[in-house]
C-alpha positions in Angstrom: 18.3 3.8 20.6 18.7 5.7 17.6 15.4 5.8 15.2 14.5 7.7 12.1 10.8 9.7 12.1 9.2 9.9 8.7 6.8 12.5 8.9 4.5 13.0 6.0 1.8 16.2 5.5 -0.8 15.9 3.8 -0.8 18.5 1.1 -3.8 20.5 2.0 -2.9 20.9 5.7 0.6 21.3 4.9 -0.2 24.4 2.8 -2.7 25.5 5.0 -0.1 25.5 7.8 2.4 27.0 5.6 0.2 29.8 4.7 -0.9 30.7 8.0 2.8 30.9 9.2 2.3 27.6 11.4 4.7 24.9 9.9 7.9 27.0 9.8 7.3 27.8 13.8 6.1 24.4 14.2 9.3 22.6 12.7 11.3 25.2 14.3 10.1 24.2 18.2 10.1 20.7 17.0 13.9 21.0 16.0 15.1 22.6 18.9 13.2 20.2 21.1 14.3 17.4 19.7 17.9 18.1 18.8 17.7 15.5 15.8 21.4 13.9 14.7 20.4 14.7 10.9 17.0 16.8 9.5 16.1 16.1 5.7 12.9 17.8 4.4 12.0 16.1 0.9 8.9 15.8 -1.3 8.1 11.8 -1.1 4.9 10.6 -3.3 4.1 14.6 -3.8 3.9 15.2 0.1 5.8 17.4 2.3 7.9 15.0 3.9 10.7 15.0 6.9 13.5 12.3 8.1 14.4 13.2 11.4 17.4 11.2 13.2 17.1 11.4 16.6 18.7 9.2 19.7 16.1 8.1 22.1 17.2 7.7 25.7 13.9 5.4 26.1 11.2 4.0 23.8 8.9 5.5 26.2 9.7 9.1 24.4 8.2 8.1 20.7 4.8 9.4 21.6 5.9 12.9 22.4 7.9 12.1 19.3 4.7 11.6 16.9 1.7 13.6 18.5 2.7 17.0 17.5 2.5 15.9 14.1 -0.6 13.9 14.2 -2.2 17.0 16.1 -1.1 19.8 14.4 -0.4 18.5 11.0 -2.7 15.3 10.2 0.5 13.9 9.5 1.6 10.2 8.9 4.1 9.2 11.2 6.5 6.0 10.8 9.7 5.2 13.0 12.4 3.0 12.4 15.3 1.9 14.3 18.3 2.7 12.5 22.1 2.3 12.7 25.1 4.1 12.2 28.2 2.7 10.7 29.7 1.9 14.3 26.2 0.2 15.5 26.4 -1.8 12.4 30.1 -2.9 12.9 29.4 -4.2 16.5 25.9 -5.8 15.1 28.0 -7.5 12.8 30.5 -8.9 14.9 27.4 -10.1 17.2 25.9 -11.8 14.2 29.3 -13.6 13.2 29.0 -14.9 17.3 25.5 -16.5 16.4 26.2 -17.8 13.0 29.1 -19.9 14.6 26.9 -20.7 17.5 24.5 -22.4 15.0 26.6 -24.0 12.6 
């Protein structure tokens, strides 16, 4: 299951973690462990934000994705199921079967 992990770090906690050197170390470790398909870093609504795209083998991995960010950075974590173009094409083909079934 492919998911997008949106991590929003509070400004004060993020600045503290940046100043003490823990933010870069943590992000490097997390990226090494998760091996995301893509990772983007931006400001969103004035806060440090990361968008990580990860393919999970099992939904039971979700707590392990989120907890480091909750515990170390007091971050907000949102997890969304996402698709790539191949997934979308497959899904749309299935939608057409469903539409025809109920017409």
